[in-house]
N, C-alpha and C positions, 0 to 999 in steps of 0.2 A: 629214430624208430617211432617214438611216441607221436612226433609231428606227422609222420607218414601215415600211421594208423588213423589219426584224427582226420587228415585230409581224405583218406579212403572212406571213412564213415560219412563225412559230409557229402562226398561225391555220390555215394550210394543213396543217401537220403534225398538228395536233389533229384537224382534220376527217378526215384520212387515217386516223388511228388509230381514230376513232369509226366510220368506215364499213368497217372491216376485218371480213371474214367468216372464221369459223373452221370447218373441216371436219375430222372425225376419220376415220381409216381403220384397217382391220384389219392391212394389210400395206404394205410399202414401195412396191409397185406401184400403190397406190391403187385396187385392184379393188373393195373392199367398204367402203362408208361405214357407220360405226357411230355411236351416240350419244356414245360415249366410248371411246377406244382409245389405243394406244401411239404412233400416228403422227398428227401434227397439221399441217394446212396452213392458214396464215394468209394470206389474200388481201386486198390493199389496192389499190383503184383510185386511182392518183395523178391521172390526168386521162383524157380520152376516148381517148387513144392509148397510155397507159403503165399497166401493171399490175405491181405488185411482189408477190412471194410469198416466204414463209418456210416451209420444210418441216422439221419437227422430229421426233425420236424421243425419247420420254420413258418412263422405267421407274421405278416406285416414287417418282414425283415428281422424279426426277433426269434432267436433260437429257443424252442420250447423244451426239447430233450435231445440227447445224443447217446447212441449206443454203438459200441465198437466190437468187432469180431476178428478172429484169426481163423482162416479156413472154415468160415461159417459157424465157428464156436464162440460164444460170448467171451470177451476178454477185456481186460482193462477196467476203467471206471465208467460206469453208465451214469449219466447226469441228467437231472431235471431242473429247469430254471423257472423262476417266478416272472411276473410281468415286467419287472425292472431289469431282468437279465442276470440277477443274482442266483447263485446255486441254491436251490430249494431242498434237494435231496440227492443222494448218490449211493450207488452200490458197487462193491468191489468184486470183480469177476476174475481176479488173478488166481490161477491154479498152479499147483506143482504136482509132480508125479508121486503117488503113494497108493498102495493097494492095487497097483496096476491101472489106476485111473488118475485123472487130474483133480486133485482136491487139496485144500490148504494143509500145511504142515501143522503139527501139534494138535491134531484133531482126533477124536476117538469115535468108534462105532458103538451102537447100543450093545452089541455083543461083547465088545471089549469092556464095557462097564457092567456087564452081567445083568442087563435089563431085558426082560421079555417084551418084545415089540407089541405083542397082542395085549399086554397089560399096561403099556406106556400111555400116560395121559396126554402127552403131546401128540402122539400118533392119532389119537381119537380127535383132538382139536383140529389137526391138519385135515383129516378126512372129512370132518363136518364142514370145515371152511371150503374145501373143494366142492362138496355137494351143494353148498349154499350159493357159491359164486360161479358154478359151472355154466358155460355158455358155448354152444356149438357154432363156430363161425359160419356165416352164410356161404362164403366161397367154398368151404369144405363140403357143406351139404349139397350145394349146386353141382359139385363135381364128384359126389359119391366118395369123398375121401374119409377114411376112418382108420383107426389103429390105436396103439398104445404108446404114449410118450413117457419115457422114463426120465425123471428129473433127479438132479443131485443138488444138495445145498447144505448149509451148515446152520447150526443154532449156537450162537456165541455165548460167552460167559454171562451176558446180561439177558439172554433169551431172545436176541434179535436174529431174524432169518437173513442170511447173506450168502455170497458165493454161489448164487443160483446159476445152474447150467444144465444142459441136456445131455444125458448119456446116450440116449437113443431117440432120435426124432422121427417124425412121420412126414410132415409137410409144414412149410413155413407158417401157414395160417393156424394150424393146431399148436405148433411150437410157440408161436407168439401169444396165443390165448393162455397157454400154461404159464408163461412168464407173467401175464397180467393177473392171473389168479393168485400166484404165489407172492407177487410183489405187494398184494393187498393184505397179506397175512400179518396180523398183529403180533405183538411180542408173546413168546411162549415161556414156559418155565425153564430156567437154566438147569444144567446137569452138573453133578459133582463126582469127583473121583478122589478118594482118600481125604475127604473133607474140604476139598478145594474145587471151585467152579472150573469147568473145562468146556472147550468147544467140541461139539459133536457133529460128525458127518452123517448125512442122511440121504437115502434114496427113496423116491416115491413115484409110482406109476399113475398116470391119468389116462383113462381109456375113453376114446371117442368111438361110439358105435351107433350106427343108424338102425332104427327099428321100424 
């Protein structure tokens, strides 16, 4: 039975790799498809309801970064590489179901910690960071795209921001810009519960509005 299951998994994996479609783009917003370019999207249909994607940037044959998705939702390990091909940094986007949403286990909300969000120092730091680093993507402006992107992420026991994902997106250009903003966020103050440091689950809206 174990041998049969193993063979079945190998067969499914092989079929998935065979059916993968590769598309090249001129820019990171996937505005223009090209026959060969620095941005590559590999799409694999796992089954009728699940599609996995890997988005890469390659320069002179060297992979610069890699982002993976499941049903257009960030998932797995996102990795950035240095000029020698070594891993420079990575972020973990593996989520589990909790609070009716996909967030890491063993994490708490500010409400569960008895913290008033309006008085929370980290909330102010995050909002200030967003205002300072906010940029409206040109492709969105050109096409009159606007709306509110709702992000979810965690602040771990060391104050690091991770598990970044989108609860409600608007457009790939706006969603991508939100990831860029939040990935540049430096370390925050860690939270405590009963005298011990804990991971906290956070949601934050970023509004793109043309005036």
